[in-house]
N, C-alpha and C positions, 0 to 999 in steps of 0.2 A: 649387370654392370652399367649398360647403357641407360637403364631407367634411373639408377642412382646418380649417374653423371648428369642426366637431364634434371633431376630434382635439385642437385646442387646449383646448377645454372639458374633455375627459377628462383631459388632462395636469395642468391646474390642480386638478381634483378629487382626483387621486391625490396630488399634493404636499400639499394641505390635510390629507388623511387621515394621511399620513406625519408631518407636523408635529405634528398632535394626538397621535399615538401616541408620538412622542419626548418631548413635554411630559409625558405621563402617566408614562412610564418614569422621567424625571428626578425627578418628584415622588415616585414610589414609592421611589427610591433616596436620597432626601435625608437619611435618618436621623432620629433622634428630635429633635423641635423642642419648645421650651417651649409649654406649653398656652396657648391664646389665652383672654383674658378674655372672659366672656360680657357682652354689652351689657345694661345695666340696663333692665328693663321700666318704662315710664312708667304712672302711674296715670291713671284716667279724668279726674280733676280736673286733672292736669298737662296732659293733652291738650287739655282744654277751655280752659285758660288760654293755651296756645300758640296755639290758633285765634283766641281773642279778641285777643291781641297782634298776630297777623298781620293781622287785619282792621283793627285800629286803625292799624297802620303803613301799610296800603294806603290808608286814608282820608286819612291825612296827606300821603302822596305825591301823591294826586290833587289835593288842595287847595293843593299847593305849599309845605306847611309843612315845616320841618326842626327836629326836637327836639334834634339834636346838631350842634354846630358842627364844621367840619373841624379836625382836630388840627394844631397848628403843626409845622413841620419839626423833626426831632430834631437838636439841636446835634451837630456833628461829634465833639466830644470825648466825647459820651455813646454814640455808636454802637459804639465799640470796647470799651466796658465789658462784662464778663461779666454774664449774667443772674443775679439773686439766686435762689439755690436754697433752698427751705424743705422739709425732709424729716425724718422721724422714723425712726431706725434702732434696731430692737430687736435686741439681742445675745442669741443663743440659746446655752445651755450644756447639753449632754447629759452626764449624770454617773451613776456608780454608786458605792454606798457599801458597803464590805466591812469586817466586823469582823476586826481583825488577829489576835485570839486564836483565834477559832473558824474563821476563813476563810469565814464565811457572809455572804450578802448581807443588808444591813439594809433591811427592807421597811417599808411602811406609814408612811413619813414624810410630813409635810405641809409646806406652804409655810412655816409658822412655824418649822420645824426648820432652815431654811437662812438664811445671811447671805452676801451676795455683796459683794465689794470689787473696785473697779477702780482700779488704781494707788493702792491703800491708802485709797480713799474709798468709804464704804458706799453701796450702790445699793438702790433700791426694786425689789423683785421684782414685775413686772407680770404675767408669764405663768408658769403652773405646771401640770405634768401628770405623772402617774405611772401605772403599771399595765402590763398586758400588751396594749398596743396593737399595731397592725400595724407591721411592720418592712420597710424598703426597704434591700436589701443588694446590693453589687457584689462578686462573687468575682473577684479579680485573680490570674491564674495565670501563673507563669513557665514559658514554653514554649520556652526556648532549646534548640537542638539538642544541645548538649553535656550537657544533663540526661539524655539517653537512653543515655549510655555505660554499658556493662555493668560492674557493680560487683563481681560475684562470684556463685557458684551460689546461696548462701543470702541474698544481699543484694539488695534491690530497687533499681532505678535511682531517681535523684532524681525523674524524671518520674512514676514509679509512685507515689511518696509524695505528690507534689503533687496528681495527679489523684485518687488514692485519698482524700485529705483532702477535696477538693471534693465527691466523691461522697458521703462520709459526711455532709457538711453538707446537701446536697440531700435525701438520704433521710430524715434525722432532724429537719430544722428547718422546711422550707417548709410553711406553712399556707395555706389558701385565701385569706386576707386579706392575706398578705405578697406582696412583689414582690422579685424577684432578677434580676440581670443577670450575664452572664458575659463577661469580658474576658481575653484572653491577650496575651502580649507576648514578643518577643525583641528585634529591632532596633526595632520599632514596635508599637503596640497594634493588636489586632484585636477587633472587637466580634463575638463568637460568637453571643450571644443578648441582645437588648434586654430591658428589664424585662417580666417575666411572672410570673404566679402559678401557672402550669401546671408542676408538677414533672416531668411527662413530657417536655415541651419542653426543660426544663433538662437532663434526663438525656441526651436525644438530642444536644443541643448539646455537652455535655461529652464524649460519645463521639466526635463529629465533631472536636472540638478535639484529642483525644488522637491521632486519626489524622492530624492536620495536622502533617506532618514537614517541610514546606517553610518552614523557619525558619533564621535565622542562629544562630551560636553565641554571639552577643552577648546580653547581658541588661540592658536599659535600664530598670531598676526606677524610677528617679527620674522619668523621662519618663512612665512608665505611671501612676504615682501622680498626677502633675500632670494628666494627661489625664482620669483617673477623677474627680477632684475638681472641676476647673475646666472640663472639656469641651474640645472641639476636633475636629479632623478625624481620621478613622480608617477603615481598610479593613474590609469585612465578609468573613468567612471564605468562601473559594471564589468570591468575586465581586469580585476585585481589578480586573478589567477595567472594572468600572463606575466606577472612580475612588473618591475619598474621600468619605465622608459626614460631615455635621456632627452632633455629639452634645453634649447639654447636660451640665453637671457635676453631680455628686451634691450639692454644697454648696447648690444651688438648690432641692433637694427638701425639703419640709417634713416634720415628724414624726420618728419614730425612724429613723435612718439609720446605716449603717456600711459600712466597707470591710474585707473579709477578704483579706489579701495572703498568698499562699503561695509561698515562694521560697527559694532557697538563700541569698540575701541579698547576693551579690557583684554590684555594678553595674559594668558594663564600658565602656559607650559612650554614656551619656545626654548629651543636649545641655545640660541644666541640672545644676548641681553639687549636692552633698549639702546645703549650707547653704540653698540656694534651695528644694530639695524639703522640707526640714524646716520652713521657714517656711510653705510652702503647706499642709502637713499640719497644722501647729499653729494656723493661723488659719482653717481651713475650717469648723470647727465639727462635723466628722464624725469620730467615733472610728474609729481604724484598728486592727484586730486582726491581728497579724502571726504567722505560723507559719513558723519556720525549719526547713528539712528537712536542713540540713547537719551536724547534730550527730553522726550515726553515722559519716559519712565523717571528720570531724575527730577523733573519739575513736579510731578504728581506725588512722588513718594519720598522726596528728600527729607521731609519732616519725620519720617518713620525710620530713616537709615541711621545706623550707628556712625560714629565719627570715622571709623575705618572704612565703611562702605562709601561714605561721602568722598573721602580722600581717593578711593579707588576710581570712582567716576570722574572726579576732577583731573586726576592724573591721566586717565584715558583720553579725555578731551584735549588736554595739553599735548599729549604725544601725537595725536592726529593732526593737530595744528602745526606741530614742529616738523613732522614729515612733509607737510605741504609747503611750509615756509622755506625749509632748507633746500628743497628740490626745485623751487620755482613754480609750484602748483598753487592750489587754493583749498581752503578748508570750509566745509559747509555743514554746520550743525543743524540737523533736520528735526523739527518738532512734530509736524503733521504730514500725513501722506499727500495732502494737497500742495505741498511745496515741491514735490518731485519734478513736475514739468519745468518750473522756473529754474531750479537748480541745474537740470540737465541742459537747458538753453544757455545758461551762463557758462557751463563747462564747454559746450560746443563753441560758443563765441570765442572763448579763450584759445581753444585748440585751433580754430580756423584762422586765428590772427596772431600766430606765433612768429617771432623773428628768429631765424637760425643764424648765429654768428660763429665763426671759427677763427682760430689764430694758432700760430706755431710759437710756443713759448721761447722767449729769448734766453731763459735760464736753461741750460742743457744738463743740469744735475739730474741723475736717475738713481735715487736712493729710496724710493718709496715714501717720501715725505709728503705731507699735505700742503697744498697751496691755496691761497684765498683769491677769489675773483670778485672784482667790483666793476660794474658797468655804469657809466654816466651817459645821460641822454640829453642832447641839445636839440630841442624840438624846433625852435625858430632860427637856428643857424647863426646865432650871434656870438658864438664862441664861449658861451657860459652854460654850464650844466643846469638843467631844469628839474633835477630830481626832487627838490622840495615840493614841487607842485604835482609830482607824479608818484605812482606806485609801480616800481620796476621789479618784476618778479623773475628771478632766475636762480639757478644753483649758485651758492656763494663759495664753493670750494671743490677741489678734486684732489686725488692722490696721484703723484707722478709715478712713472714706471720705476721698477727696481731691478737694476742689473747686477746687484751685488751677489756674490756666490752664496748659495744656501749654507747655513751653519750646520755642521755635522754634529 
């Protein structure tokens, strides 16, 4: 009997250890989660007041006193009413200002040089920041299998152009205070490297992603953009047996943020359509810089393409340009690999010289409707907008919060 009892104890102990190990594994694979808010520390005065109140309440309960009467039952017609929500929404606008004539960035502007309008109503700028602050970037790379088709002896494959562009960005851009993440996609997104400021880890992740050929020929660009900005579930590279992990969207990250999308531009099988993707990009508040690598193929083989194929490429180029324009980023059609360094220098200059503006909308409506944003820039301070001489890049709309009860 003693031996049987001892055997039962051992089995229970082994199961407890296995359960604890499984919980640790699940926690480690759960992906990036939003940072938890730190509890506010109480001062010594607040602690003393709490102790005094607890003592007073204890004395009253001992003496049978009640300082608060029982609340009456809530009427039935009030139980179903939604709770009143009181909140303040600060709308952030990241923007760059470029002189059209010289092509140079306009720097050293102050809060007084900007005027923001929402639906043609002037708003008060409450937040303002400029300068070379840290940047948080997500590199989104198209890794569809058909990008690896051989193009010719002197021509690189599309995959080589995509990963070469990403390597150029990592080598020349990342600074110790910056953060970057690496996401690839074909049929679905894969998180190759979560946010890090270690350029060596990013290089290793990029090399691992280039060796990852277990992908479909589909290219779901719209889904990948939505995942990067809004967050969602995704697989980690070489760890797909662990299941999907939950990741937060870049639009929730404060400060200078950006998406660098490098792709041919032809979406083949996304679950969301182009209009939905464009709305997500336009209202996220994150500038999207798009690099289209299909220019060389199109220029060399356009004369052999059918009208449908030509239209497909032209639509792809237009969509990449629209994503950039709507979000306040920039579009770079790349023809030759030798253009990579200059393109990356241009993107870095724009990211390092962003102006961050914020305002609290004067319109308190919260019905999920879209609002348009317009920014005027008065460079010389004469009271007149100089937008005709400038290229002012920023997102031009956003969607307000929606407090309406969900439809059943």
